[in-house]
Each structure stands twice: as C-alpha cells, then as structure tokens.
C-alpha positions in Angstrom: -53.4 -20.7 76.9 -51.5 -18.8 74.2 -54.2 -16.9 72.3 -54.0 -14.1 74.3 -51.2 -13.9 76.9 -48.5 -11.7 78.5 -44.8 -12.3 78.4 -42.0 -10.7 79.7 -39.1 -9.6 77.3 -35.7 -10.8 78.8 -33.6 -7.8 78.2 -36.1 -4.9 79.0 -38.1 -7.0 81.6 -41.4 -5.0 80.0 -44.7 -7.0 80.0 -45.6 -7.5 76.4 -48.8 -8.5 75.7 -49.7 -11.1 72.7 -52.9 -11.7 70.8 -53.6 -14.2 68.5 -54.7 -12.7 65.4 -54.9 -15.2 62.3 -53.8 -18.2 60.5 -52.9 -18.4 57.1 -52.0 -21.2 54.7 -48.3 -20.0 53.8 -48.7 -21.3 50.2 -51.2 -18.7 49.1 -49.6 -15.4 50.2 -45.7 -16.5 50.2 -45.2 -19.8 48.3 -44.2 -21.4 51.2 -44.7 -24.8 52.6 -46.0 -23.6 56.1 -48.8 -22.4 58.1 -48.3 -18.6 59.2 -49.8 -17.7 62.3 -50.2 -13.9 63.3 -49.7 -12.3 66.7 -49.8 -8.9 67.8 -47.3 -8.4 70.2 -47.9 -4.7 71.9 -49.8 -3.8 68.5 -46.8 -5.0 66.3 -47.2 -7.9 63.9 -45.3 -11.0 64.6 -45.6 -14.0 62.2 -44.7 -17.7 63.6 -44.2 -20.3 60.5 -45.1 -24.1 61.2 -43.8 -26.1 58.3 -46.3 -28.4 56.7 -44.2 -31.4 57.0 -44.6 -31.0 61.0 -48.3 -32.2 60.5 -47.2 -35.3 58.5 -44.4 -36.1 61.0 -47.0 -35.8 64.1 -49.6 -38.0 62.4 -47.1 -40.6 61.1 -45.6 -40.7 65.2 -48.8 -40.5 66.7 -51.8 -41.3 64.4 -53.1 -37.9 65.7 -53.8 -34.8 63.5 -52.5 -30.9 64.4 -55.5 -29.2 64.4 -55.7 -25.4 63.8 -56.3 -24.6 67.6 -53.4 -26.6 68.4 -51.2 -24.8 66.1 -51.8 -21.9 67.4 -51.2 -23.0 70.8 -47.8 -24.4 69.4 -47.0 -20.8 67.9 -47.9 -19.0 71.2 -46.0 -21.1 72.9 -42.8 -20.7 71.2 -43.6 -17.2 70.6 -44.0 -16.3 74.5 -40.7 -18.6 74.9 -38.5 -16.8 72.4 -39.9 -13.4 74.4 -38.7 -14.8 77.6 -35.6 -16.1 76.6 -34.5 -13.0 74.7 -35.0 -13.9 70.8 -37.6 -11.4 70.9 -39.2 -8.3 70.2 -37.1 -6.8 67.0 -38.5 -10.3 64.8 -41.4 -10.1 62.5 -41.0 -13.6 61.7 -40.1 -16.8 63.1 -39.8 -19.8 61.0 -39.5 -23.1 62.8 -38.4 -26.4 61.8 -40.2 -29.7 62.2 -38.2 -30.8 65.3 -38.8 -27.4 67.0 -42.3 -27.4 66.3 -43.0 -30.5 67.4 -41.1 -30.0 70.6 -43.2 -27.0 71.0 -46.5 -29.4 70.6 -45.0 -31.4 73.4 -44.7 -28.8 75.8 -47.8 -27.5 74.9 -49.4 -30.8 75.9 -47.2 -30.9 78.6 -48.7 -27.3 79.6 -52.5 -28.6 79.4 -51.9 -31.8 81.3 -50.4 -29.9 84.2 -53.4 -27.4 84.0 -55.9 -30.4 84.2 -54.3 -31.8 87.2 -54.6 -28.6 89.4 
C-alpha cells in the first residue's frame, strides 16, 4: 500500500509520487538507534527514521515483531500523512518517536483490515 503511492501536498495541491527505495539500519550509517527508510518523493530523497525501541515496545505489548515490510508500510503511511497535512515537501528527514511509530503502525493495520473487508 505504501511502497509506491501518490499523495497530494496540502499547500500546493500538487500530486507527488512517492516510491520506496531502501531500508538501512541507521547505527551503521549515522550512529543512531533507528531504522532509516528511504523514499523518492518526485525524485527527491526523503528519509523516515523509525526508532529501534519501537520494535521492543511493540513486541512487549503484542508479542509480535515489526518486520521489514511492515516498517516500510509504517514509514510510507507516515510520509503520506505528513505530505497531506502540510508537514511536507521541504524536509529531507522525518524522525518519529516510539509513540508516533506505534500510532502509524496501528493506522497501517486499520488500512489493511479495511482493504480486506472490501
């Protein structure tokens, strides 16, 4: 759902194409306790950083694991929301908190469940 999508920028009303590119453990690249997920937004690189402690918290709460494909969906959902709410086009990196990450995960699950019902 959120690997290759279009969002409408709130301010310009322009449709922007977002395409997932890569998932990188940020410890290796920028010494951060996060997973960095790279998208191209109309050809421009944008990163969404998800904190590693979110994986631990989610496992503690549910007994389930955040997989790489799920992390990509979480980041894509957040990016689409950011663009559509006006937080958008000028930023190169978005860093989420644990709570923001888990809220985005819940929203992704709701989207998948709604799509499955249709």
